[in-house]
BALOBA-1460 file (C-alpha; in Angstrom, 3 decimals):
// residues 109
<rec num="1" residu="x" x="14.470" y="99.469" z="-29.155"/>
<rec num="2" residu="x" x="11.247" y="101.495" z="-29.148"/>
<rec num="3" residu="x" x="9.173" y="98.287" z="-29.341"/>
<rec num="4" residu="x" x="11.054" y="96.894" z="-26.352"/>
<rec num="5" residu="x" x="10.379" y="100.039" z="-24.341"/>
<rec num="6" residu="x" x="6.694" y="100.080" z="-25.341"/>
<rec num="7" residu="x" x="6.297" y="96.446" z="-24.212"/>
<rec num="8" residu="x" x="7.827" y="96.830" z="-20.749"/>
<rec num="9" residu="x" x="5.509" y="95.087" z="-18.307"/>
<rec num="10" residu="x" x="3.360" y="93.459" z="-21.002"/>
<rec num="11" residu="x" x="5.303" y="90.236" z="-21.496"/>
<rec num="12" residu="x" x="5.103" y="87.277" z="-19.123"/>
<rec num="13" residu="x" x="8.157" y="86.311" z="-17.125"/>
<rec num="14" residu="x" x="9.409" y="82.968" z="-18.481"/>
<rec num="15" residu="x" x="11.398" y="80.712" z="-16.140"/>
<rec num="16" residu="x" x="14.701" y="79.550" z="-17.668"/>
<rec num="17" residu="x" x="16.157" y="76.568" z="-15.811"/>
<rec num="18" residu="x" x="19.696" y="77.356" z="-17.032"/>
<rec num="19" residu="x" x="19.573" y="81.023" z="-15.969"/>
<rec num="20" residu="x" x="17.194" y="81.415" z="-13.014"/>
<rec num="21" residu="x" x="18.508" y="79.831" z="-9.818"/>
<rec num="22" residu="x" x="17.160" y="80.106" z="-6.284"/>
<rec num="23" residu="x" x="16.893" y="78.433" z="-2.886"/>
<rec num="24" residu="x" x="13.606" y="78.457" z="-0.957"/>
<rec num="25" residu="x" x="13.845" y="78.125" z="2.814"/>
<rec num="26" residu="x" x="10.723" y="76.826" z="4.517"/>
<rec num="27" residu="x" x="9.056" y="77.489" z="6.909"/>
<rec num="28" residu="x" x="10.748" y="80.899" z="7.130"/>
<rec num="29" residu="x" x="9.345" y="81.626" z="3.659"/>
<rec num="30" residu="x" x="12.514" y="83.181" z="2.234"/>
<rec num="31" residu="x" x="13.606" y="82.716" z="-1.361"/>
<rec num="32" residu="x" x="17.269" y="83.488" z="-2.048"/>
<rec num="33" residu="x" x="17.913" y="84.157" z="-5.739"/>
<rec num="34" residu="x" x="21.520" y="83.660" z="-6.813"/>
<rec num="35" residu="x" x="21.283" y="83.826" z="-10.602"/>
<rec num="36" residu="x" x="18.974" y="85.673" z="-12.984"/>
<rec num="37" residu="x" x="18.357" y="88.398" z="-10.399"/>
<rec num="38" residu="x" x="17.382" y="91.149" z="-12.833"/>
<rec num="39" residu="x" x="14.739" y="89.233" z="-14.785"/>
<rec num="40" residu="x" x="13.388" y="87.606" z="-11.607"/>
<rec num="41" residu="x" x="13.225" y="91.066" z="-10.008"/>
<rec num="42" residu="x" x="11.254" y="92.333" z="-12.998"/>
<rec num="43" residu="x" x="8.894" y="89.353" z="-12.697"/>
<rec num="44" residu="x" x="8.341" y="90.189" z="-9.022"/>
<rec num="45" residu="x" x="7.820" y="93.874" z="-9.785"/>
<rec num="46" residu="x" x="5.220" y="93.147" z="-12.452"/>
<rec num="47" residu="x" x="3.768" y="90.195" z="-10.489"/>
<rec num="48" residu="x" x="4.127" y="87.872" z="-13.464"/>
<rec num="49" residu="x" x="5.499" y="84.370" z="-13.821"/>
<rec num="50" residu="x" x="7.046" y="81.883" z="-11.422"/>
<rec num="51" residu="x" x="10.402" y="80.297" z="-10.684"/>
<rec num="52" residu="x" x="11.489" y="76.894" z="-9.471"/>
<rec num="53" residu="x" x="13.779" y="76.767" z="-6.459"/>
<rec num="54" residu="x" x="15.580" y="74.066" z="-4.505"/>
<rec num="55" residu="x" x="13.721" y="73.802" z="-1.182"/>
<rec num="56" residu="x" x="15.391" y="73.481" z="2.205"/>
<rec num="57" residu="x" x="13.390" y="72.873" z="5.389"/>
<rec num="58" residu="x" x="15.162" y="74.835" z="8.127"/>
<rec num="59" residu="x" x="12.722" y="73.687" z="10.835"/>
<rec num="60" residu="x" x="15.168" y="70.829" z="11.466"/>
<rec num="61" residu="x" x="17.679" y="73.295" z="12.947"/>
<rec num="62" residu="x" x="15.183" y="75.282" z="15.079"/>
<rec num="63" residu="x" x="16.066" y="73.279" z="18.214"/>
<rec num="64" residu="x" x="19.794" y="73.677" z="17.599"/>
<rec num="65" residu="x" x="20.449" y="77.182" z="16.217"/>
<rec num="66" residu="x" x="19.444" y="80.683" z="17.303"/>
<rec num="67" residu="x" x="20.266" y="84.222" z="16.184"/>
<rec num="68" residu="x" x="20.846" y="87.332" z="18.278"/>
<rec num="69" residu="x" x="20.788" y="89.939" z="15.511"/>
<rec num="70" residu="x" x="24.536" y="89.788" z="14.867"/>
<rec num="71" residu="x" x="25.494" y="86.100" z="14.995"/>
<rec num="72" residu="x" x="24.189" y="82.550" z="14.535"/>
<rec num="73" residu="x" x="24.768" y="80.364" z="17.622"/>
<rec num="74" residu="x" x="24.724" y="76.700" z="18.561"/>
<rec num="75" residu="x" x="21.932" y="76.500" z="21.166"/>
<rec num="76" residu="x" x="23.654" y="73.642" z="23.030"/>
<rec num="77" residu="x" x="27.128" y="75.163" z="23.430"/>
<rec num="78" residu="x" x="26.474" y="78.882" z="22.736"/>
<rec num="79" residu="x" x="29.333" y="78.695" z="20.235"/>
<rec num="80" residu="x" x="29.190" y="81.270" z="17.444"/>
<rec num="81" residu="x" x="28.490" y="79.559" z="14.153"/>
<rec num="82" residu="x" x="28.802" y="82.539" z="11.859"/>
<rec num="83" residu="x" x="28.048" y="86.139" z="11.092"/>
<rec num="84" residu="x" x="24.378" y="87.032" z="10.554"/>
<rec num="85" residu="x" x="24.666" y="88.945" z="7.287"/>
<rec num="86" residu="x" x="21.351" y="90.788" z="7.748"/>
<rec num="87" residu="x" x="19.629" y="91.214" z="11.126"/>
<rec num="88" residu="x" x="16.236" y="90.978" z="9.386"/>
<rec num="89" residu="x" x="16.967" y="87.369" z="8.446"/>
<rec num="90" residu="x" x="17.532" y="86.647" z="12.138"/>
<rec num="91" residu="x" x="14.236" y="88.301" z="13.072"/>
<rec num="92" residu="x" x="12.328" y="86.317" z="10.439"/>
<rec num="93" residu="x" x="14.075" y="83.116" z="11.569"/>
<rec num="94" residu="x" x="13.252" y="83.626" z="15.259"/>
<rec num="95" residu="x" x="9.609" y="84.599" z="14.563"/>
<rec num="96" residu="x" x="9.280" y="81.564" z="12.289"/>
<rec num="97" residu="x" x="10.550" y="79.355" z="15.131"/>
<rec num="98" residu="x" x="7.848" y="80.705" z="17.454"/>
<rec num="99" residu="x" x="5.152" y="80.269" z="14.807"/>
<rec num="100" residu="x" x="6.361" y="76.726" z="14.082"/>
<rec num="101" residu="x" x="6.229" y="75.803" z="17.795"/>
<rec num="102" residu="x" x="2.695" y="77.231" z="18.161"/>
<rec num="103" residu="x" x="1.476" y="75.306" z="15.108"/>
<rec num="104" residu="x" x="3.194" y="72.146" z="16.357"/>
<rec num="105" residu="x" x="1.477" y="72.447" z="19.758"/>
<rec num="106" residu="x" x="-1.903" y="73.135" z="18.148"/>
<rec num="107" residu="x" x="-1.457" y="70.023" z="16.015"/>
<rec num="108" residu="x" x="-1.154" y="67.899" z="19.184"/>
<rec num="109" residu="x" x="-4.584" y="69.008" z="20.435"/>
């Protein structure tokens, strides 16, 4: 036990495919960890190691979905699609939409 305590922060984080699970949402740059949270959190805290995550490009829904801080909405019908679990996700999503549009326009020049 004492050796374990003495070595806190010294060992590399090692990705374990069977334990560490995550989704990465681009271009909003959010990684949602749903398994192996504690060891991944330690890896983040000590800035060591990496994980693999299934990637989902949410830019495909930018023209169809918006958030108001409480809910997700269908842009075409204004129908509520679901509860926004954390208003900060909505803020990041909406800012990412603006950034994506700016970069898209600059790419046309």
